[in-house]
N, C-alpha and C positions, 0 to 999 in steps of 0.2 A: 381965906378964900375957899368957898365950898367947891367952886369949879375946879380948882387945882387938885383938891383932894379926890373929887369924883374921877378926874382924869387919871390920877395915879392908881386909884382902886381898879378902874376899868382896865388899865394897862397891866396891872398885876394879875387880874382875872384872865386876860387874854394870854399872858405868858404862861400861867399855870395850865390853861386849856391846851396850849400848843405842846408844852412839855408833857402833860399827862396823857394826851392822845397821839401826839405826833411821833414821839420816840418809840412807843410800842408798835405803832403801825409801820414805822421805818424799819425796826428790827425784824418784824415778821415778814416784811416784804423782801428784805435782803438777808434773811436768816441763814441761807446756805453759805453766804460769805462770812458771817460772824460766828457760825456754829463751831468753827474750828477753835475759836478763842475760849469757848466754854466747854470744859470737860465733864461737867456735872449733869447727869441725865435728869435729875429733879429740876434743876434750873432751866434746862432746855424745855422740859415738858410744860412747866408753869408759864414760861415766857411765850410759848406758842399759843397757849390758851388765853393769853392777855393778862394773866396774873403775874405779879412780881413778888409773890410770896416764896420764900425759900423753904422747901420742905426736905426733910431728911429722914432716913430710916430710924434714927435714934429717937425721933419723937414718938413713934408707936411703941417702942420697947419700954 
């Protein structure tokens, strides 16, 4: 049934969209509350800019 597959694909895309954009927006909106959980300045800096890449000083060395 093509309709069932299309519905599942659409649901997966919607879930990925919500997870991909909703969680960073939620974290940046309530960052003052969550910032105490993260002690790494690099993680804090990248999360505030919207990127989830973990950068460390050892990469440049």
